[in-house]
N, C-alpha and C positions, 0 to 999 in steps of 0.2 A: 586469891584463887577460891578460898571457901565460899565467896561471895557469887562465884561464877557458878558453882556446884548447886547452890541454894536458887540461884536463878533458872537454872536448867531442870531443877528438881521441879520447881513451881511450874514453869512453862509446861513439863511433862503432866502433871496433875491436870493443869487445866486442859490440854489437848486431849487427854482421857476422857474427862468430863465430857467435852464434846463431841466425843466418838471419833477422833482423828487418831487411830491407832499407830499410824506407822510414824506420825510425828512425835507420838507420846513415847515410842520405842526409842526414837532416835534421842530424844531429849533426854530421856533416861540413861542411855548408855554414856553419852558425852558426859552426864552429871558422875556417873559411875567412875568413870576415867580421871575425871579431874579430882574427884575425892581421894582417889587411891594414889595419884601425884601428889596431891597436898599432903598425905599421911607419910609418904617416903619422905618428901621434901622436911616435914615437921620433924621426923624422927632422925633424919639425919643432922638437923640443927640441934636436937638436944645432945646429940651424941658429941658433936664438935665441941659445942660450947663455946662460951666466950673465953678467948684467950688473953691474958694480961701481956703487955709488951714491957 
């Protein structure tokens, strides 16, 4: 998921350089949402941890 976030950030930067403001804003917002989902899942995995059976 973090790989998708980086991909959309790079897409937003490239689109911003070439002047495609709408595409850059869309890609940046998708990257932001994916990053926050990644952070939430990461924190949940840290809290739950590995449980020994």
